[in-house]
N, C-alpha and C positions, 0 to 999 in steps of 0.2 A: 695664541695657538700658538701650532706646531710649527716649527721652522726646516730646514734642512742643515740634517745633522750625521754627525761621524761617529761609528762606535767603533771601541778596540776588542776586539777580539782575538782570544788564544793562535787559531782557526788558519785565516784568513788578516790579519794585523789590524787592518781595516776596514769597517761596512759602512758604506756612504746611504742614506738618504733622504732621496728629492722631499720638499713638506708635506705631499701629499702622502706618501711610505711610511711618513714621521707620524702625521695624522692619527693610520690604518694602526701602525706600534702602540702607541699614547689607547688605543682603546680599552673598551676592561672586560674582552673578552681575550680580546688576542693579550692582554697583558695579565690573563686568570693561564696562560701556559707556563708563567715562572715559577709556579706552585705544581709540578708535572715532571719527575723527572723522565730525562729521554730511556733508559735502562731497568727502570719501576725500582726494585732491589738492588740491585744488581751488587750494590756502595757494600754490601754484606762481604758479598764478592772481592770485589774491587772494588777499595774505599774510597780516592777518586771519581767513583762512578754520580758524580750527584751531579754534572750536571740534566740541563732542563729544554722540553719540548723551542721555550721561545727565543732561548742560542739558535738552536738546530733551525728555527725558523727561520730565524736571522742569514745564518752562513749557505740557508738554499734559495734563499734568496739572491745574491753573489752572484751568488757561485752562479744560479742563470743569469744576472746580468752581463756577468764575466762572458758567459757562452751566448750571451745575443753581439757583445760585441764581436766576438770572435769571428762569429759568424755574417758582419757586417750588417745583425739585423737591428740593428739598435731602433733603428726608428721607423722599424715595420709597423705598419697597421693593428697587428695583435700583439702586438710587443711592451703595450702597460698591462696587457689581460696576463703574458706570461709573466710581471713583476710580479704580479701579485697576485696570481695560482701559487708562487711556491713560495710567497712570505705568507698564505692561510693555508697553504695546503695539506699540514694540520691542526686544524682549527678546532677538527668534533674529537680530541682524544680526551675520554672520558680519567678515570684516578688511574695512574699505573701503567699510565701508557694503551700499550698494546692488550695488554694483562686486561684490562675492558672487556677489547673486539669482544672475548669467546664467548664470556655472560652476556655482554649484550647481546649475540647474533643469538646464542643458548634457550632467553628467556622474551626475544621480539613477540611482545602480541603480533604476528605477520597479521590475521584474519581482518586486525584494523588496519591494516595498508592497503590504497591502489592497487587492481592487479596487478600492472607494469611496475611495483614496487617491492614483489611478495619476494623473490627469489636474490633477492639485487644482499645487498653488505652491507649491512646497518650502518657502522664507523662513518661509512659514503655517503648513506643519505644523510646522517647526524651533521656530514662535514660542509654538503652545499645546504641544507637546509638553516642551518645555523647567518653563513655566510648570503643569503636568501634574505632574511630573519633579522638579520639585525638594520638598525635605525642609522649607527654613527656609521657603520661602512658605506649602507647604500646613500648617504645625505655628501660623504665623502666623497664615493667616485662614480656614485648615477647606478640605475639599475640595468642598464643598455648594459655596463663593463659587470657588474654582478656577474648578469647569466652569463655572457664569451666566461668570464672566470670559472663558475662552475661546467662549466660545456669542458672547458682544457679539464680538467679535477675529473670528470665522469666521462661523457660521449663526446670528445672532439670529433668533431665530421669538417677540419676546416685544415691549411697546410701542416703536412707531416710532422715536420723541421721542429713545429712549434707544439707539437704532443712530445720529442723525442727530447727535446728541455725538461717535460714536467713528467714526464713519464716513460718510461724505457731501458734497456740495456743501462747504459748511459744518460742517466737523468742529473737532473739539479739533489732532488733529493741524496741518492749515493753517493756522489761525489761530494756532501756534505759529513755523508753520516759515517762514510767509513773511519774516513780523519777523526774525526771529532773525537765517537767511542772511541780509539784506540788512543787519545791522546788523552783522555781522560779517565780509563782505565787502569795505566800506563804502561798495555803494551805496544809490542812493532808491529802484531799481522795484516793492522790496518792499512798501514805505511802505503803508498802508493807515489808516482812522478805524475802529482797532478797539473806542475804546470808541464808536464813535456806531452804527457794525454789532452789538456787543454788546447795548448798549442798547434797538436794536429785535423784538429776540428774543421771542418769543410759543410759548406752548406752545394747542392748544387740542383738542379731540378726541385727544390724546395725539400732535398731527406739532410740527413746529417753524414754523410760522410768521415769516414776519420783517415787519412796519408797514410801513408807503408812507413813514416817516422815514429808513426804511432801507435803502430804495433806493439811491437817491446814495452809501452808502459802499460796499455791494455792487457799483455798477460799478468805483467806485474800487479796490475789491477783486483784480474782476475784473481790469483794467488790468496790476493791479500781478502778476498770474497772471502774467499772458501775457509784460511787461516783464519781469517776475526773470528766467521760463526762457528766451530769449529773448538775455538777456546775463549770466546767469550761468547756470544750465542748462547750457545749449544753443552755452556760451563755446568756441569751437574747441580754449584751451586745455583746458578742463574733461574737453569732450569725446574728446581725444588723451590726456590719462592715463589715462581711467577705461579707453578702448578698450586699453594697453600694460599694465594693470592686468589685465586682463580674455587679452590674450594669452601674458600670460607664463605666466598659470596653466594657459590650454588647452598651451602649449611645455612646461612644465613633467610634467602629466600625459605628453602622449603622446607628445611626441618625449626627453625627456630622464627621465623614469620614473623621479620623483621619489617617492619610497613614502610621505613627509607629507606630499604638496600633494593625491597622489588620497584621501588618509586623508579628509583637510580635505574633501573637497570632492563625494565618492563617496556623497551622501549613503542609505543601505540604510533608516534605520529601529533603527536596534539599538541598545540602549544603550551601546554601544562608542561609535558616532558621536557621541552627545552628550555623553558622558564628556571623547570628545577635541575636540571643537568650541567646547565653553565654554574651554577652553585658550586659546586664538587669538584677538589683536583685532595690532590695523595692526601698534604695534612686531614683536613677536615673528614677523608674517611678515614686514617686511624684514629682522626679523638669525636667519634661518631660511635667507630663502632668495635674500638679495641681499652681505650677510654675509662676513664670509674665509672662514668654514664651509664657506658652503653648495657644494650640487654644484657644478662649472665647467657649462653649458651654456648655450641659448640664453633662457630662461628667469633668468636669473643679468645677462645683460650686456642681458636689457629693464629688469628691474630697478635694475640703478645707472645706467641710465643713465635712469628718471627724479628717483631720488637725486642725481645731478650734475645736472638738468634737461637734459639731449640732446634733449629732446622729438622726435617725432618730430613730423612738418612736412606739413601738409597740401594735397595737388598739385592734390588736384579735390576741385572742391562742383559741381555741376549739380542745377539743377530736374529733378526726375523729365519734368513735360508735357514733355522734352523732347530727350527716347528717344522709337524710330518705337511704337510705338501696341501693339506685340505686347509688345514691353523692354518698356513702362509695365503690361502686365499683369501678368507676370511680378515684374516686380520693386516693384511698389505691392502684391502676398503675400508676398512673401521676409521672414523674422521668423530670427535669430540660433535657427535651433534645429538637432538634430542633425539632421532631415528634410533641412536646407539646406545641410550645412554638405560635401557634392563642386563645388556649383552655387559656394559662396565661393570653398574653396579654385583653381579652375580659372580662376574669373576673377583672382582675387588673380596668378599663376600667366602673366594673358597681360596684364597690369598691370605688370607685377617686368620683364620684358620687356622692354616698352615701357622703361621708368625707364632699366632698363643703357644699353640702348642712347643715349641722351635724353644723362642725367649723365656717358659714360661714368666710371660706379666700377666697373670688375670684372663680375658676375654679380650682379645684386639678389637678395639668396632671398627668393622669395616668404612665405615662415611672417613676414618685417620689412615686407610690405604688407600695409594693413590696410581692405580695403573694410567699411564702414556706407550702410545709409539713417539716412538722421536725421529722425526722423517731428516735426511740430509739429502739434501739436491746435492747431486753430480758437479763437480770442477764445473764441467762448459754450461752445463748448461743453467747455474749457479752465477755465466758470468753473464749470458743470452738475456737471460729473466725472461724468455717466454718472446721474446723476441730474436731484432737480427741486428750484426750490427758489418755494415759495410764498406768496401774501404774503397778508397779512390787507385783507380789500377786504369785509367785512361780512356776509352771511350768509354765503355758501362761499369757501374759498381758492380763487386762481386765482396762476399760472405768471406768473412773474419774467417771460417775456415778453410778456406781455399790455401789462406796465405800462410796461415800461420801451423805448423811444427804441432808447438804445442798445443796446441788447439784439436788438434787430429792426435797426438797422440790420448790427452785426458779424456777424447771423446771415444775413445774405445771401450766397451766391457761396465760402461758411465764410472769410469774414475770417482772416489772419492765420497760416492751416492748409495745409498739405506738407508736400512731402520732400522734402528734396536728398543724391545721388547724389553719396558722400564718398567718397577716401584720402586715406592717413594712409601716410606712410615717411620713413625716418630719412636723407633727404636737407640736404642745406644748400646756403641760400641767402647768397650774399656779398656782396647787399642786397636791399633792394625794389621797386626799379628790376628788376630780373634776374627776381626771384622772380615777379612776376607776366608778365614777358615771357615766366617759359619754362612756369610754368602754360595761359598762352594757345596756349603751342603746345601742348602735349603735352594738350589737352580734346582735339581728335577723334582723338588715339591709344588716347587710352582707354578713350573712350569706343567705341569701334571696340574695343577687347579686351574693358569691359562685354560687347556685347551678342555679342559672340560665346563667353564664356563661357554666359553661358546658350540661345544656345539649341543651343547641344552640352551644357549639359541639358535644357532638352526634349526633344531629339532621342534622348538617352541615355533620358531619361523616359517615350518613346511608342514608344520600341521593347523596352520591357518584356513 
């Protein structure tokens, strides 16, 4: 039987768990998170980035507990559920964390899902149902609390302040991962004055408010999110490793026809899907699909390149604003969904032809050319995360933008935001000087290939 424990943590020093929470941490489904890295293969760029969803989940739990304490809500009716929601919020992650989400959304069998779930994000459905289905979790906390936890993570209709702790501009998740990712990547970009920010939290009329004394800490937090996004999450090496995994999965399903790969990512909501899904994590994925006994094919070839750190290179990166108006309009709507697969494949075939003639390396396989629209949110939007941060200003709370000159300034013209159109391919550079020269010569030809692919797709669509 688990007792109350304290766990050492490099970010929060000590994380305290009571007996119930310790039992949850000891469950096999939670321990699985030890083997899923927080930032996928970012360690190929930042060698220290080996931290996992396990310690991040503990950190989010700790921050949520601290927020409840600061807000005077420790004994609130829903406080227990908030703590558990923070602890369990990442339970549904697949191999390589967020990298699996795109593949789950791409290959899900949505026709088999109930009508109210057909448009839901698959990883959110998985998290909710893993919590609901795990007999050990139900035994420890009870079915009623389980349902409250699921509602907190998805469709909460209770106190706004409880929702704000779990999901919002200043939720416990963000207050942990910025500091944790910064620490393990060995960078200073994600650091901010978390103590002052937490100290300035207030609860009024069941809303999360910020005292004016915390405004500078929030501005620092906003810049921290922007800088770590640009320098870690959007680092070209990190983007390339993520895209190589995603492409390996797609080729494993569509081309190599690997049954285990399809079974892992073809979500249908069945009991057998969940039973199989929880058996997978990073190490098993790499062993089964890139190891000696793995099926030979394109999927294995890409994964072996990753293991040997023979990464694809970025051969093209152009601001979306440089494209003609009609092309820009189409690409601004582009998302990596099944509906856009044909257009992406057309673009990649055209770019492959350009690379074949430029590098003299024979026919370049279009499956090994990756087209990507890299979106960066403006600083203000990234900080507010689609929500509102309210300042405690006497009688009536006011949006922080009305008080912060900094946020008003960066809100002008969407500062920091934009879209870069990029292409990654398995080329080799003799040196940086040659790389820059080749990329400069390629730019016009690749742009033409992208425009041609978009126009073909529009023409075909209009003729239907």
